[in-house]
PALOFI-736958 format. One record per residue (C-alpha): x, y, z; residue in three letters. Coordinates in Angstrom, 1 decimal. Last residue first. Layout:
% PALOFI-736958
{pt {X Y Z} 'ALA'}
...
% end
This chain:
% PALOFI-736958
{pt {-26.7 18.9 25.1} 'UNK'}
{pt {-28.1 16.4 22.5} 'UNK'}
{pt {-28.0 12.9 23.7} 'UNK'}
{pt {-26.1 10.8 21.2} 'UNK'}
{pt {-27.1 7.2 20.7} 'UNK'}
{pt {-24.8 4.6 22.0} 'UNK'}
{pt {-23.6 2.1 19.3} 'UNK'}
{pt {-20.1 3.3 18.8} 'UNK'}
{pt {-20.1 4.3 22.6} 'UNK'}
{pt {-20.1 0.8 23.9} 'UNK'}
{pt {-16.5 -0.2 23.9} 'UNK'}
{pt {-15.4 3.4 24.7} 'UNK'}
{pt {-17.5 3.4 27.9} 'UNK'}
{pt {-15.7 0.4 29.2} 'UNK'}
{pt {-12.7 2.1 28.2} 'UNK'}
{pt {-13.7 4.8 30.7} 'UNK'}
{pt {-14.8 2.4 33.3} 'UNK'}
{pt {-11.4 0.6 33.2} 'UNK'}
{pt {-9.6 3.9 33.5} 'UNK'}
{pt {-11.5 4.8 36.7} 'UNK'}
{pt {-10.8 1.3 38.3} 'UNK'}
{pt {-7.1 1.7 37.5} 'UNK'}
{pt {-6.8 5.4 38.7} 'UNK'}
{pt {-8.4 4.4 42.1} 'UNK'}
{pt {-7.6 7.8 43.4} 'UNK'}
{pt {-4.5 9.6 44.5} 'UNK'}
{pt {-4.8 12.3 47.2} 'UNK'}
{pt {-5.6 15.9 47.0} 'UNK'}
{pt {-7.3 15.4 43.6} 'UNK'}
{pt {-6.9 16.6 40.0} 'UNK'}
{pt {-8.4 14.5 37.3} 'UNK'}
{pt {-7.4 15.0 33.2} 'UNK'}
{pt {-9.4 13.7 30.2} 'UNK'}
{pt {-8.6 13.2 26.9} 'UNK'}
{pt {-10.4 12.5 23.4} 'UNK'}
{pt {-8.1 13.2 20.5} 'UNK'}
{pt {-7.2 15.9 17.9} 'UNK'}
{pt {-10.7 17.2 17.0} 'UNK'}
{pt {-11.2 20.4 19.1} 'UNK'}
{pt {-14.1 22.3 17.7} 'UNK'}
{pt {-15.8 22.2 21.2} 'UNK'}
{pt {-19.7 21.9 22.3} 'UNK'}
{pt {-19.9 23.0 25.8} 'UNK'}
{pt {-20.6 21.0 29.0} 'UNK'}
{pt {-20.9 21.8 32.9} 'UNK'}
{pt {-20.2 20.1 36.3} 'UNK'}
{pt {-20.5 21.1 39.7} 'UNK'}
{pt {-19.6 18.7 42.4} 'UNK'}
{pt {-16.2 20.2 43.0} 'UNK'}
{pt {-15.3 21.8 39.6} 'UNK'}
{pt {-16.2 19.8 36.5} 'UNK'}
{pt {-15.4 20.8 33.1} 'UNK'}
{pt {-16.4 18.8 30.1} 'UNK'}
{pt {-15.8 20.0 26.7} 'UNK'}
{pt {-17.7 18.1 23.8} 'UNK'}
{pt {-17.2 16.6 20.4} 'UNK'}
{pt {-20.1 16.3 18.0} 'UNK'}
{pt {-19.7 13.7 15.2} 'UNK'}
{pt {-19.4 10.9 17.4} 'UNK'}
{pt {-19.2 11.9 21.0} 'UNK'}
{pt {-15.6 12.7 21.0} 'UNK'}
{pt {-14.5 13.9 24.1} 'UNK'}
{pt {-12.6 16.7 25.6} 'UNK'}
{pt {-11.8 16.7 29.3} 'UNK'}
{pt {-11.7 18.6 32.7} 'UNK'}
{pt {-11.9 17.3 35.9} 'UNK'}
{pt {-11.2 19.3 39.1} 'UNK'}
{pt {-11.3 18.4 43.0} 'UNK'}
{pt {-11.8 15.0 42.4} 'UNK'}
{pt {-12.5 12.8 45.8} 'UNK'}
{pt {-15.3 10.8 44.6} 'UNK'}
{pt {-15.8 10.1 40.9} 'UNK'}
{pt {-19.6 10.1 40.2} 'UNK'}
{pt {-20.3 13.1 38.1} 'UNK'}
{pt {-17.5 11.8 35.7} 'UNK'}
{pt {-19.1 8.5 35.5} 'UNK'}
{pt {-22.7 9.6 35.2} 'UNK'}
{pt {-21.7 12.1 32.5} 'UNK'}
{pt {-20.0 9.6 30.5} 'UNK'}
{pt {-23.0 7.1 30.6} 'UNK'}
{pt {-25.3 9.7 29.3} 'UNK'}
{pt {-22.7 10.8 26.6} 'UNK'}
{pt {-21.6 7.8 25.0} 'UNK'}
{pt {-17.9 7.7 24.3} 'UNK'}
{pt {-16.4 7.6 20.8} 'UNK'}
{pt {-12.5 6.2 20.3} 'UNK'}
{pt {-11.4 6.9 16.7} 'UNK'}
{pt {-9.2 9.7 18.0} 'UNK'}
{pt {-7.2 7.3 20.2} 'UNK'}
{pt {-7.7 8.2 23.9} 'UNK'}
{pt {-5.3 10.2 25.8} 'UNK'}
{pt {-5.6 9.9 29.8} 'UNK'}
{pt {-4.7 12.2 32.5} 'UNK'}
{pt {-3.9 11.8 36.3} 'UNK'}
{pt {-3.0 14.7 38.5} 'UNK'}
{pt {-1.9 14.7 42.0} 'UNK'}
{pt {-2.0 17.6 44.6} 'UNK'}
{pt {0.1 18.9 47.4} 'UNK'}
{pt {2.0 21.4 45.2} 'UNK'}
{pt {3.2 18.6 43.2} 'UNK'}
{pt {2.5 15.1 41.6} 'UNK'}
{pt {2.0 14.1 37.8} 'UNK'}
{pt {0.4 10.8 36.3} 'UNK'}
{pt {0.2 10.0 32.8} 'UNK'}
{pt {-2.0 7.3 31.2} 'UNK'}
{pt {-2.3 6.6 27.3} 'UNK'}
{pt {-5.3 4.9 26.2} 'UNK'}
{pt {-6.1 1.5 24.7} 'UNK'}
{pt {-9.6 1.3 23.3} 'UNK'}
{pt {-8.3 2.1 20.0} 'UNK'}
{pt {-4.6 2.8 20.2} 'UNK'}
{pt {-2.7 5.3 22.1} 'UNK'}
{pt {0.7 6.4 20.9} 'UNK'}
{pt {3.6 5.1 23.1} 'UNK'}
{pt {4.4 7.3 25.7} 'UNK'}
{pt {7.2 10.1 25.3} 'UNK'}
{pt {7.7 11.7 29.0} 'UNK'}
{pt {7.4 15.6 29.1} 'UNK'}
{pt {5.9 16.1 32.3} 'UNK'}
{pt {6.4 20.0 33.0} 'UNK'}
{pt {9.8 20.7 34.3} 'UNK'}
{pt {11.4 21.9 37.7} 'UNK'}
{pt {13.0 18.7 38.6} 'UNK'}
{pt {13.8 16.1 35.8} 'UNK'}
{pt {13.0 12.6 37.1} 'UNK'}
{pt {14.2 10.0 34.7} 'UNK'}
{pt {12.1 7.8 32.8} 'UNK'}
{pt {11.9 4.0 32.9} 'UNK'}
{pt {11.2 2.3 29.5} 'UNK'}
{pt {8.1 0.2 29.5} 'UNK'}
{pt {5.6 2.4 27.9} 'UNK'}
{pt {2.1 1.1 27.1} 'UNK'}
{pt {1.1 2.8 30.5} 'UNK'}
{pt {2.8 6.1 31.4} 'UNK'}
{pt {3.6 6.6 35.2} 'UNK'}
{pt {5.7 9.5 35.5} 'UNK'}
{pt {6.2 11.6 38.9} 'UNK'}
{pt {6.8 15.1 38.3} 'UNK'}
{pt {9.0 17.3 40.6} 'UNK'}
{pt {7.3 20.5 40.7} 'UNK'}
{pt {7.3 24.1 38.9} 'UNK'}
{pt {5.1 22.8 36.1} 'UNK'}
{pt {2.2 21.5 38.2} 'UNK'}
{pt {-0.7 21.2 35.9} 'UNK'}
{pt {1.8 19.1 33.4} 'UNK'}
{pt {1.0 19.5 29.9} 'UNK'}
{pt {-0.4 16.2 28.5} 'UNK'}
{pt {1.4 14.9 25.5} 'UNK'}
{pt {-0.1 15.4 21.8} 'UNK'}
{pt {-1.3 12.9 19.5} 'UNK'}
{pt {-1.8 15.0 16.4} 'UNK'}
{pt {1.6 14.2 15.0} 'UNK'}
{pt {3.8 17.3 14.4} 'UNK'}
{pt {5.1 16.9 11.0} 'UNK'}
{pt {4.1 20.3 9.9} 'UNK'}
{pt {6.4 22.0 12.7} 'UNK'}
{pt {9.4 20.6 10.7} 'UNK'}
{pt {8.4 23.5 8.2} 'UNK'}
{pt {10.3 26.0 10.6} 'UNK'}
{pt {8.2 29.2 10.8} 'UNK'}
{pt {8.0 32.4 8.9} 'UNK'}
{pt {4.6 34.2 8.5} 'UNK'}
{pt {6.2 37.5 7.9} 'UNK'}
{pt {7.1 37.7 11.7} 'UNK'}
{pt {7.2 35.2 14.4} 'UNK'}
{pt {6.2 34.3 18.0} 'UNK'}
{pt {5.9 30.6 18.8} 'UNK'}
{pt {3.5 28.1 20.3} 'UNK'}
{pt {3.9 24.4 20.0} 'UNK'}
{pt {1.8 21.3 20.9} 'UNK'}
{pt {-1.1 23.6 22.4} 'UNK'}
{pt {-2.5 22.5 25.5} 'UNK'}
{pt {-5.9 21.0 25.9} 'UNK'}
{pt {-7.0 23.3 27.6} 'UNK'}
{pt {-6.1 26.8 27.0} 'UNK'}
{pt {-4.8 29.3 29.7} 'UNK'}
{pt {-1.2 29.5 28.4} 'UNK'}
{pt {-2.3 30.2 25.1} 'UNK'}
{pt {-4.5 32.8 26.0} 'UNK'}
{pt {-1.6 34.5 28.5} 'UNK'}
{pt {0.8 34.5 25.7} 'UNK'}
{pt {-1.7 36.4 23.5} 'UNK'}
{pt {-2.6 38.7 26.3} 'UNK'}
{pt {1.2 39.5 27.0} 'UNK'}
{pt {2.0 39.8 22.9} 'UNK'}
{pt {-0.9 42.5 22.7} 'UNK'}
{pt {0.5 44.2 26.0} 'UNK'}
{pt {3.9 44.5 24.5} 'UNK'}
{pt {2.5 46.1 21.2} 'UNK'}
{pt {2.1 44.1 17.9} 'UNK'}
{pt {4.0 45.1 14.6} 'UNK'}
{pt {7.2 43.2 15.0} 'UNK'}
{pt {5.0 40.3 16.4} 'UNK'}
{pt {3.3 39.9 12.9} 'UNK'}
{pt {2.7 36.4 13.5} 'UNK'}
{pt {1.9 34.6 16.9} 'UNK'}
{pt {1.9 31.0 15.6} 'UNK'}
{pt {-0.3 28.4 17.3} 'UNK'}
{pt {0.2 24.7 16.8} 'UNK'}
{pt {-2.3 22.0 17.6} 'UNK'}
{pt {-5.0 24.1 16.6} 'UNK'}
{pt {-8.5 23.5 17.7} 'UNK'}
{pt {-8.9 26.2 20.3} 'UNK'}
{pt {-7.2 29.0 18.4} 'UNK'}
{pt {-9.4 28.7 15.1} 'UNK'}
{pt {-12.3 28.1 18.0} 'UNK'}
{pt {-11.6 31.8 19.1} 'UNK'}
{pt {-11.9 33.5 15.8} 'UNK'}
{pt {-14.8 31.1 14.8} 'UNK'}
{pt {-16.5 32.1 18.0} 'UNK'}
{pt {-16.2 36.0 17.7} 'UNK'}
{pt {-16.0 37.4 21.1} 'UNK'}
{pt {-12.6 38.8 20.7} 'UNK'}
{pt {-13.6 39.9 17.2} 'UNK'}
{pt {-15.8 42.1 18.8} 'UNK'}
{pt {-13.6 43.6 21.5} 'UNK'}
{pt {-10.6 44.0 19.0} 'UNK'}
{pt {-7.7 43.9 21.3} 'UNK'}
{pt {-7.2 40.3 20.6} 'UNK'}
{pt {-6.6 41.1 17.2} 'UNK'}
{pt {-3.3 42.9 17.9} 'UNK'}
{pt {-1.9 39.4 18.4} 'UNK'}
{pt {-2.1 38.4 14.6} 'UNK'}
{pt {-2.8 34.8 14.9} 'UNK'}
{pt {-1.8 31.9 12.7} 'UNK'}
{pt {-3.2 28.6 13.4} 'UNK'}
{pt {-1.6 25.4 12.5} 'UNK'}
{pt {-3.4 22.1 12.6} 'UNK'}
{pt {-1.0 19.3 13.0} 'UNK'}
{pt {-0.9 16.2 10.9} 'UNK'}
{pt {-3.9 14.2 9.1} 'UNK'}
{pt {-2.1 11.4 7.2} 'UNK'}
{pt {-4.4 11.2 3.8} 'UNK'}
{pt {-5.0 8.4 1.8} 'UNK'}
{pt {-7.0 5.7 3.9} 'UNK'}
{pt {-8.6 8.7 5.8} 'UNK'}
{pt {-9.8 10.0 2.4} 'UNK'}
{pt {-12.8 7.7 1.6} 'UNK'}
{pt {-13.1 6.6 5.3} 'UNK'}
{pt {-14.1 10.2 6.0} 'UNK'}
{pt {-11.6 11.8 8.6} 'UNK'}
{pt {-10.6 14.8 6.2} 'UNK'}
{pt {-14.3 15.7 5.9} 'UNK'}
{pt {-14.4 15.9 9.6} 'UNK'}
{pt {-11.3 18.1 9.7} 'UNK'}
{pt {-12.9 20.2 7.3} 'UNK'}
{pt {-16.0 20.9 9.3} 'UNK'}
{pt {-14.0 21.7 12.3} 'UNK'}
{pt {-12.2 24.4 10.6} 'UNK'}
{pt {-14.7 27.2 10.9} 'UNK'}
{pt {-14.3 29.7 8.2} 'UNK'}
{pt {-14.0 33.3 8.3} 'UNK'}
{pt {-10.3 33.3 7.5} 'UNK'}
{pt {-11.0 31.2 4.3} 'UNK'}
{pt {-9.5 27.7 4.6} 'UNK'}
{pt {-6.0 27.2 3.7} 'UNK'}
{pt {-5.3 23.2 2.9} 'UNK'}
{pt {-1.9 22.1 2.5} 'UNK'}
{pt {-1.1 18.6 0.9} 'UNK'}
{pt {2.1 16.9 0.7} 'UNK'}
{pt {3.4 14.2 -1.4} 'UNK'}
{pt {1.7 14.8 -4.6} 'UNK'}
{pt {0.9 12.7 -7.6} 'UNK'}
{pt {-2.4 13.8 -9.3} 'UNK'}
{pt {-5.3 12.5 -10.9} 'UNK'}
{pt {-7.3 10.3 -8.4} 'UNK'}
{pt {-6.2 11.8 -5.2} 'UNK'}
{pt {-6.4 15.3 -6.8} 'UNK'}
{pt {-10.1 14.4 -8.0} 'UNK'}
{pt {-11.3 13.2 -4.7} 'UNK'}
{pt {-9.8 16.0 -2.9} 'UNK'}
{pt {-11.7 18.5 -5.3} 'UNK'}
{pt {-14.9 16.4 -4.9} 'UNK'}
{pt {-14.9 16.8 -1.1} 'UNK'}
{pt {-13.8 20.3 -1.1} 'UNK'}
{pt {-16.8 21.1 -3.6} 'UNK'}
{pt {-19.2 19.4 -1.4} 'UNK'}
{pt {-18.1 21.5 1.7} 'UNK'}
{pt {-18.4 24.7 -0.5} 'UNK'}
{pt {-21.0 26.1 1.5} 'UNK'}
{pt {-19.9 24.9 5.1} 'UNK'}
{pt {-16.2 24.4 6.0} 'UNK'}
{pt {-15.2 24.8 2.6} 'UNK'}
{pt {-16.3 28.7 2.9} 'UNK'}
{pt {-18.0 30.5 0.0} 'UNK'}
{pt {-17.1 31.9 -3.6} 'UNK'}
{pt {-13.8 30.5 -4.3} 'UNK'}
{pt {-11.9 27.3 -4.3} 'UNK'}
{pt {-8.5 27.4 -5.7} 'UNK'}
{pt {-6.6 24.5 -6.4} 'UNK'}
{pt {-2.8 24.9 -6.8} 'UNK'}
{pt {-0.6 21.9 -7.7} 'UNK'}
{pt {2.8 22.6 -7.0} 'UNK'}
{pt {6.0 20.9 -8.3} 'UNK'}
{pt {5.6 22.2 -11.9} 'UNK'}
{pt {5.5 25.6 -10.9} 'UNK'}
{pt {2.9 28.5 -10.5} 'UNK'}
{pt {3.5 31.0 -7.9} 'UNK'}
{pt {1.5 31.6 -4.9} 'UNK'}
{pt {0.2 35.3 -4.5} 'UNK'}
{pt {-2.3 34.8 -7.2} 'UNK'}
{pt {-3.8 32.1 -5.0} 'UNK'}
{pt {-5.0 34.7 -2.4} 'UNK'}
{pt {-7.0 36.7 -5.2} 'UNK'}
{pt {-9.9 34.5 -6.1} 'UNK'}
{pt {-12.8 36.5 -7.0} 'UNK'}
{pt {-16.1 35.0 -5.9} 'UNK'}
{pt {-15.2 35.9 -2.2} 'UNK'}
{pt {-15.2 33.7 0.8} 'UNK'}
{pt {-11.5 32.5 -0.5} 'UNK'}
{pt {-10.2 28.5 0.0} 'UNK'}
{pt {-6.7 27.8 -1.1} 'UNK'}
{pt {-6.2 24.2 -1.6} 'UNK'}
{pt {-2.3 23.4 -2.1} 'UNK'}
{pt {-1.0 20.2 -3.5} 'UNK'}
{pt {2.9 19.8 -3.0} 'UNK'}
{pt {5.4 17.7 -5.0} 'UNK'}
{pt {8.7 16.9 -3.2} 'UNK'}
{pt {12.0 16.3 -4.4} 'UNK'}
{pt {13.3 19.8 -4.3} 'UNK'}
{pt {12.4 19.7 -0.5} 'UNK'}
{pt {10.2 22.9 0.4} 'UNK'}
{pt {11.7 25.4 2.7} 'UNK'}
{pt {10.5 28.4 0.0} 'UNK'}
{pt {7.0 26.8 -0.1} 'UNK'}
{pt {6.9 26.9 3.5} 'UNK'}
{pt {7.2 30.7 3.3} 'UNK'}
{pt {4.8 31.1 0.8} 'UNK'}
{pt {2.3 29.0 2.9} 'UNK'}
{pt {2.9 31.4 5.7} 'UNK'}
{pt {2.5 34.6 3.4} 'UNK'}
{pt {-1.0 32.9 2.4} 'UNK'}
{pt {-2.0 32.5 6.1} 'UNK'}
{pt {-0.9 36.1 7.3} 'UNK'}
{pt {-3.3 36.9 10.0} 'UNK'}
{pt {-5.4 39.2 8.1} 'UNK'}
{pt {-8.7 37.4 8.1} 'UNK'}
{pt {-8.6 34.7 10.8} 'UNK'}
{pt {-6.3 32.0 11.2} 'UNK'}
{pt {-6.0 28.6 9.7} 'UNK'}
{pt {-3.2 26.3 8.1} 'UNK'}
{pt {-4.6 22.6 7.8} 'UNK'}
{pt {-2.0 20.0 6.8} 'UNK'}
{pt {-1.8 16.7 5.1} 'UNK'}
{pt {0.9 14.1 4.8} 'UNK'}
{pt {0.0 11.9 1.8} 'UNK'}
{pt {-0.2 8.3 3.2} 'UNK'}
{pt {2.4 5.7 1.9} 'UNK'}
{pt {1.4 3.5 -0.8} 'UNK'}
{pt {0.0 0.1 -0.1} 'UNK'}
% end
């Protein structure tokens, strides 16, 4: 079977510098690679693709007149099929319109017809830090979701941003859960193309970054040294269906246990809600879960628990914080049991 095609989603709101970033990536392209690039513009007259030079090793497919996340979903499907059937390329870059919500694109790329051909890697979001000062934009769900669902966030145009803009940007990224795999400052959209090849199964970021962490990683036999004053940075095996990766960290009088599940694992909402509500001794539970097509963010503080739909699509994961270790084995067994029944369980609308 031929190797899968590395596939990347380059997102960001209007004016964040997506096309400039793609041009900078093209400048780093290995000479022996052929790339396909899908550029989506909201208007009927395509302009962005004009900024990308025409070359034999670049296959450019413009999609104008709407958003591939919604109105042009069918055109994206058809364009991908045509590319796969008629063109040979080693890497695929997709640039949605700045006003588009990328979750729909990820769902399309996960369809069985494409999943067997495409290797979906890191979702990269470019952000102009000055945009955070825009009160209206700061409340825009698409703008916020583009940041939330990204694996890598690139703060672009930092040479034009004020110190308070950069501070606000840094604080926002530090507050996000699940954490970002990479976050960097740049100008002119330039970043190392090695970031394109980040896998989407990210590790946990320790909730106790200044402590001496204790590592406990299932599916990973090698012992890891203790690194004082560092977050949990062990490298566990990747999760497999119904076989999550577990990590534990300790510090500041608390213990944290978290699990990362395979992207194909699906949870039944009613049973998941009952399980998380019934865990005694947990001070905080936070998690992102795939319920089928929808994904949900769960946040429990003490006995209070709330839910919200989330655009995150990398994997399902949950982290539990308590004063004392809980029965992690029993909790893990229950989570796996839910995954085993999740495929056939109906989804109850929140």
